[in-house]
N, C-alpha and C positions, 0 to 999 in steps of 0.2 A: 464392803464399802469399796468403791473405786475413787482414786483421787488422781489429779493431774501431777505432772512433774514438780509443781511447786507446793503441793499439799492441799490444794483446794478440792473439796469433796465434789465429785460428778454425780454419783448415784449411790444409793444406800437401800438396804433391804432388811427387814426384821424377820428373824427366824426363830423357832422354838429352841430352847437351850440344848435339847438332846440331839438336835439335827445337825449334820456336819455341814461345815460352810460351803463345801464344794457342791452341795445339792442346790444351792441358790446362786450358783455361778452364772447360769444363763440369764435368769430374770434381771439380775443386777447389771450384767453387760448390755442387755437389750434396753435398759433405762438410761444409758450414758448419752449425754448430749454435751459435746465439747464446744464451748462458745468460740466464735471466730470474730475477728475485728469487723469484718464485712461479709455479708452473704449468709447462706444457711449454715447452722451448726453441723459439725461433723458427728457422726453417731459411732465411730470406731477410733480407738487409739492406734498409734503406730506401733507400740510395744506394750506388753503386759508383764509386770514383775509379780510373782506370788511366791509364798512359801512352799515348802515340800508337801503341805496338805492338799495343794492344788495340782500336784503332780500325778495326774492320771491320764490314760489314753484319750478318753472322750473329750476332755478339756483341751489337750493339745491339738487334737483334730478339729475341734470347733474353732480354735484360734487360727490354725492354718486355712481352714475354709474361708474365713473372714479377713485373710491377709494381715493378721496381727502377729508381730514377731514375739516368740515366747521366751520370757526370761524367768524360768521356773526350774530350780535345781531338782534333779532326780533323786528318788529315794534310793536308799542302799539295797533294797530288795527288788528293785526295778531292772529290767534288761536295759543296758546301756545301748543307745542308737547312735552309731557314729555320724549320722547325718546331722544331728542336733548337737551344736556347740553351745556351751554354757557362757555367757558374758558376765563375768564377776563384777566388772565396773558398773554395768547397768543394774545389776542385782543390788549393789550397795546403795544405790538411790532409793531402794524400796523403804528406806527408814523414813521417808516423808509421809508414808501411809501410817507409820507407827505414831509419828508425831501429830498427825491429824486425829488419830483415835485418842492420843493423850490429851489433845485440846478439847475434844468432845466430852471426855470424862472430867474435865475442869468445870464444865457447866453443870451446875449443882443439880438441877432438875433431871438432867439426863443420867447423871452418875448414880443418883439415889433412886432412880425409877419410881417417881411418884405415881405415874400413871399405870393402872392395872391392866388396861386394854392395849393390845399391841398397836391398834390403829392410832390411839392417842400418843403412845410412846413414839411412833414413827413421825407423827406430826411435830412433836417436840425436837426429834433428831433434825427434821428438815428446817425447823425454825432456827436451830443452832447452826445449820449449814448456810442458811440465808445471812445470819450474822457474820459468818466468816467471809462470805462474798462481799458483805458491805465494808468490811475492814480492809479488804484487799484493794490495791491500787493497780489498775490495769495499765 
């Protein structure tokens, strides 16, 4: 899931339980559409914050190619690159993603996963996202 700075969900993808989240990074990022007050929606955020699970070379290169600032801490077993500085203040704002996930889990149908098919479950997630947008005041 990708959210904006205020916790509104921008894009979501459903993956199998045994698959690592980073394998679905690119499809989720390609689905992002950031609403603008006027004109065409942007397709890329200015910065992306993620946990250490997203700290791999190909994700960092993809973000650099798309001119997105990386706010992902390095793993302890990774080589440290002096070019990349880590902004702790921006990383602290990542908690809005966790709050959005927590809100989705409060939606009973999503939390208990009544739908057996992934396509139906994704539809329920998107309905919950629409509900979140309708509650938000622009």
